[in-house]
C-alpha positions as CSV (number, residue, x, y, z in Angstrom):
1,M,-41.6,-22.6,57.9
2,P,-41.9,-22.9,61.7
3,T,-40.2,-20.3,64.0
4,P,-37.4,-21.5,66.3
5,S,-40.0,-21.5,69.2
6,M,-42.4,-23.6,67.1
7,E,-39.5,-25.9,66.3
8,D,-38.8,-26.4,70.0
9,Y,-42.4,-27.4,70.6
10,L,-42.6,-29.7,67.6
11,E,-39.4,-31.4,68.6
12,R,-40.6,-31.9,72.2
13,I,-44.0,-33.2,71.0
14,Y,-42.5,-35.6,68.5
15,K,-40.1,-37.0,71.2
16,L,-43.0,-37.4,73.7
17,I,-45.2,-39.2,71.3
18,D,-42.3,-41.4,70.2
19,E,-41.4,-42.3,73.8
20,K,-44.8,-42.4,75.5
21,G,-47.3,-42.7,72.7
22,Y,-48.9,-39.3,73.6
23,A,-48.0,-35.7,74.5
24,R,-49.9,-33.9,77.2
25,V,-49.7,-30.2,77.8
26,S,-48.2,-30.7,81.2
27,D,-45.5,-33.0,79.8
28,I,-44.7,-30.4,77.1
29,A,-44.6,-27.6,79.6
30,E,-42.3,-29.5,81.9
31,G,-39.9,-30.5,79.1
32,L,-39.7,-27.0,77.8
33,E,-39.8,-25.3,81.2
34,V,-42.7,-23.1,80.3
35,H,-46.2,-22.5,81.7
36,P,-49.0,-24.8,80.5
37,S,-50.9,-21.7,79.3
38,S,-48.0,-20.9,76.9
39,V,-48.1,-24.5,75.7
40,T,-51.8,-24.2,75.0
41,K,-51.3,-21.0,73.0
42,M,-48.5,-22.6,70.9
43,I,-50.5,-25.8,70.3
44,Q,-53.4,-23.7,69.0
45,K,-51.0,-21.9,66.7
46,L,-49.4,-25.2,65.5
47,D,-53.0,-26.5,64.9
48,K,-53.8,-23.5,62.9
49,D,-50.7,-23.9,60.8
50,Q,-51.5,-27.6,60.3
51,Y,-48.6,-29.1,62.1
52,L,-50.9,-30.9,64.5
53,I,-54.6,-31.5,65.3
54,Y,-55.6,-30.4,68.7
55,E,-58.9,-31.1,70.4
56,K,-59.4,-29.5,73.8
57,Y,-59.5,-32.2,76.6
58,R,-58.8,-34.9,74.0
59,G,-55.1,-34.3,73.2
60,L,-53.2,-33.8,70.1
61,V,-51.9,-35.7,67.1
62,L,-49.1,-34.6,64.8
63,T,-50.1,-34.3,61.1
64,S,-47.8,-35.8,58.5
65,K,-46.3,-32.4,58.1
66,G,-45.7,-32.1,61.8
67,K,-44.3,-35.6,62.1
68,K,-41.9,-34.9,59.2
69,I,-40.6,-31.7,60.8
70,G,-40.5,-33.2,64.3
71,K,-38.4,-36.1,63.1
72,R,-36.0,-33.8,61.2
73,L,-35.6,-31.6,64.3
74,V,-34.9,-34.6,66.6
75,D,-32.4,-36.0,64.1
76,R,-30.8,-32.6,63.8
77,H,-30.5,-32.3,67.6
78,E,-29.0,-35.7,67.9
79,L,-26.5,-35.0,65.1
80,L,-25.4,-31.8,66.7
81,E,-24.9,-33.6,70.1
82,Q,-22.9,-36.3,68.3
83,F,-20.8,-33.7,66.5
84,L,-20.0,-31.7,69.7
85,S,-19.1,-34.9,71.5
86,I,-16.8,-36.0,68.7
87,I,-14.9,-32.7,68.6
88,G,-14.4,-32.9,72.3
89,V,-16.9,-30.5,73.9
90,Q,-17.4,-31.4,77.5
91,E,-20.5,-33.5,78.2
92,E,-22.0,-30.9,80.6
93,H,-22.0,-28.2,77.9
94,I,-23.4,-30.2,74.9
95,Y,-27.1,-29.9,75.5
96,T,-27.0,-26.2,76.3
97,D,-24.7,-25.6,73.3
98,V,-27.0,-27.5,70.9
99,E,-30.0,-25.6,72.2
100,G,-28.1,-22.4,71.5
101,I,-27.0,-23.2,67.9
102,E,-29.6,-25.6,66.4
103,H,-31.9,-22.9,65.1
104,H,-29.2,-20.8,63.6
105,L,-27.6,-23.3,61.2
106,S,-28.6,-23.6,57.6
107,S,-29.4,-27.0,56.1
108,D,-26.1,-26.7,54.2
109,S,-24.2,-26.4,57.5
110,I,-26.2,-29.3,58.9
111,N,-25.3,-31.4,55.9
112,C,-21.6,-30.5,56.2
113,I,-21.6,-31.4,59.9
114,A,-23.3,-34.7,59.0
115,S,-20.6,-35.5,56.5
116,L,-17.9,-34.6,59.0
117,V,-19.5,-36.9,61.7
118,E,-19.7,-39.7,59.1
119,Y,-16.1,-39.1,58.1
120,F,-14.9,-39.5,61.7
121,N,-17.1,-42.6,62.2
122,R,-15.4,-44.1,59.1
123,E,-11.9,-42.9,59.9
124,P,-11.4,-43.3,63.7
125,E,-7.7,-42.7,63.4
126,R,-8.4,-39.2,62.1
127,L,-10.5,-38.6,65.2
128,Q,-7.4,-39.6,67.3
129,V,-5.4,-37.0,65.3
130,L,-8.1,-34.3,66.0
131,R,-8.1,-35.2,69.7
132,G,-4.3,-35.0,69.8
133,I,-4.4,-31.5,68.2
134,R,-7.0,-30.4,70.7
135,S,-4.9,-31.7,73.6
136,E,-1.9,-29.8,72.3
137,L,-3.9,-26.6,72.0
138,D,-5.4,-27.0,75.5
139,N,-1.9,-27.4,76.9
140,E,-0.7,-24.2,75.2
141,S,-3.5,-22.1,76.8
């Protein structure tokens, strides 16, 4: 099982490959706000653990194991962003909050959040009730 740091790299690599067709060390470093040397070390570790295949000066390719985990991580991130948005978290806090919590939730918690998001998508009037309650509580504080 990948560590939270490995997950961050796999998620970023997966997104880059999905968006651009490739992932360069410099793009990964920029996206994660780390030094390229740190990216190279992590890529070597991910290669050793068979999440990707890395050839120096030629680039990297996610293995099927890496793709599967990368997709799951991207989906989890998007779900948590959607969840926080639905429950009324201010837009400027969502990304940072997701980054802070995404590695600390069990798959059971993620599945429950997914069910709740789906519930609010199917029952928009319930979402209005939730927002009304939030507004009442905000006015009390």
